N, C-alpha and C positions, 0 to 999 in steps of 0.2 A: 216298767214293764216289757217285757219280750215283743218287741213287733215285727211283722212279716207281712207279706202281700198277699192276695188270695192265689196269685199265680203260683207262690211258694207253697202254700197249704194245700193247693190240687196237688202239687207233685207228692208231696210227703204222702200224702193218702193213697195216692195211685199207686205207691211203689210200697204200700202194706199189703199184707197177706192176701186180704179179701178183697180189696178193689182189684190186684193185681190179678187177681183169678177169673176176674169179670170178661164178658166182650166187650171191646172199646166203647160201641154205641150203649149200651147199660148203663156204663161207667160212666159214661158223657153226663147221661140223662141223670144220673143220681147226683153227680157235682154241680149239674145245673141249678135242682132243687134246694142243694145241701146250704145252711147259713154258716159263716164264720162268726162264732162268738166267744169273748174272753171271760175269764173267772180269774176270780182274784185269791188270795191262799184263804183256804177254810170255808171258802164258797161251795156251797152242797148245790150241786148239778141236779140232782134227783133224791127223793126220799124213798126208802120200804113204805110199800102202799101206795104211793100214788098213782092216779088212774090216766091213762090216756098218755099220751108223750111218744115221740119217736125215738132214732138212735141217735148216739153220739159216737163220734170218733175222736181219738186225740191227737192233734197235730203237733203240737209243742207244750212244753211243760211237764208237770207230772201231777197225778190224782191218784186217789184211793178207792179200791172198789170195798164197800164194807158189805157184810152179809151174815148172817145169824137163822134159827129157824124162826117161827112167828112168832113165838113166845118168848123171844129173847132178844138183846139189844144188839144192833148191828154191829161187828167189831171186823177190824181191817184183815183181811186176806191177802192183799195183791196190790201191785202198784201198776197203772196201766201205763202202754208202751204206745208212744208215737205210732200213727199208722194203724191201728186197730179200734175196732169198732164196738160196743155193746148198746144194748136200748131193746132189742127187737123182742122182747116178751109182750107187750101190749098188743104189738100188730098179730105175733102167732095166736096169743091167748085171750085176745079182748080183757084178759084180766089185769089187777094191780102190778106194779113192781116189786120184783122180789129181791133187789139189790139195793145198795145206795152208793152214789158216786160223789165225791168230794174233791175241789181242788187241794193238793196238797203244797204248791206254788202256783204263781202265776201261771197260768197255762191258756191255751187257745183249743177251742173246740170245732169239729163242724158238728151241725145239728141237723138231719132230716127228719121231718117233721112227719107225725103219723098219716097225715090227709097226704102227702106227697107220696108215700109209701104205700097205701091203698091205691091210688091213683097209678103207680107204676105196675103195680100186681095187676091192678085189671085190663091195662093195656100190654102188657108183656110178661107169659106165663113163664119165663125165664126168671123171673125176678123173686118170687117165692123160692124157687130153687137156690138160687143165690143168698138169700137171707137162710136157709136149713142150713148153707157149707157155713157160714159164719158162726151160727150155734154150733155146728162140728167145732170150729176151731176154739170157740170157749170151753166145749167140753173135755177137748186135748188139753188145755190149760188146766182145769179144773184137775183132772187125770194127775197132773205132774205135781199140783199144790197138795194133793192127797199122798202122793207116794214121796213128796219131801217130807212130809211132817209124819209119815211111818218111820223115818232113818232113826234108829234107837239112840245114838250118839247126838246129844245136844250141837255139839260144833259143827255136825255135819250138816243139822237142821237150818242153822245160821246160815253155815256157807252158801248153801241151797238158796235163802232167800237173796243174798246178798248176790249171787250170779244172776237170778232173776232180773234184779234191780242195774246191773252192768251196763247194760245199755246207756245209761248218762255219760259213760266215757268218766273223765276224771272231775266231773262237777259235784259238787258235794251233794247226797242224797237227804233231804229231810227228814229222815227216820231217825227220832230218839231211840234210846234203849229198851224203853216201855213199847215202842211200838214193835221195835224187833222181837222183843219178848211175848208180845201177842201171838206175830204172826208165826214164831218158830214155838210157840208153846214151851217157853223157857221163863225162869225167873230173874228178875231185872240182875241177880248176882251172875248168873250163870251167862248172861249176855255179854257182863262187865268183863268177866274172866276170859270169855273167850274173844273178844273183841281187842283183847289186850293182847292174847296169844297172837292173834292176825297182825296185828300193829308189829309186833316183834320180828315175826317173819317179812314186815315190807308188804303186806298185801291190801293192807287199808291205813286210811287215817282217820281217827273219827273222835267225836265230842258225845257229848249226853243228847244231842240234839239233832245230829247228823253224822253220815259216814262219808269218805270218798273211796271208790273202789280203785285201787291202783292196779292190782295186780289178779286179773278176772279169771284168767286160766288155772292160776295157782290155787284159787277158791274153786274153782270147778273141780278140779283133780281132786280136791280134799273131799268135796261134797260128795263124790263119787265113791269116797274109801271103803262104804260101808258095803258094798255089792255083796259080798260073802256072807253077810250076817243074816 
C-alpha cells in the first residue's frame, strides 16, 4: 500500500482548494486536530444515513462518491480528488449523512472529528464561514456533474467523466465500463464503443476494469464539442 509521512499529507491538503483559502492560523489548527487514516480498496468510509461524524479529505489514492434520493440505493457519481474535503453535513445540520464514500483503491484520508469542528467553531467565528466555503466548492462540482450529464451525445458525457478523473495522470483509473456507464447514463455497449473510439485516437488505454488517460486535453476538447447544441 502507498506510504506517506504526516508532513507529506499536510502539504497535499494545504495545497487543496479549501485549506489553501484559509488563514494560516486556522489551517494550522485544523491540521493539528486532523487524523491521518488509511483505507483498503472497497472499504466504506461512511454510509448514507449514518449519524454524527466529521469531515474527510483525500490525501492519496482514490475514492468514490455515491449518492441517490432517500428511497434509492446510492450510485457512483464522482471520483474524489486529493486535496478536497467532504462530510460537513452533520456539523451544519445535525442530520445524518446524505452521501456514501467508499475507497476505490488503497487510500489515505485526513479525518477531522465532529467534536474538533465544534470546538473550532466555538473558538473562532471564521471557521463556520470556512465550512460554508467548502460547501460552495461542493456545489460548484455538483453543477459541473449535472452540466456534463445534460450533454446529449453519450461520447461527450463519457469524455467529461474521464476529464474529471484526469488528475490521476497516466496511472490506471480503477473504473470499470459498468462504472462509466452509471456515471454517464450510458449502456455498457455505448461505453465499449466510445472507449474503442477514444483508444483508436490514442487518448486512452482501457480494459473492462480500468482506464488510463493518455491525452486529457484531447478528451476535454471533445467533451466540450456540444456547446452549440
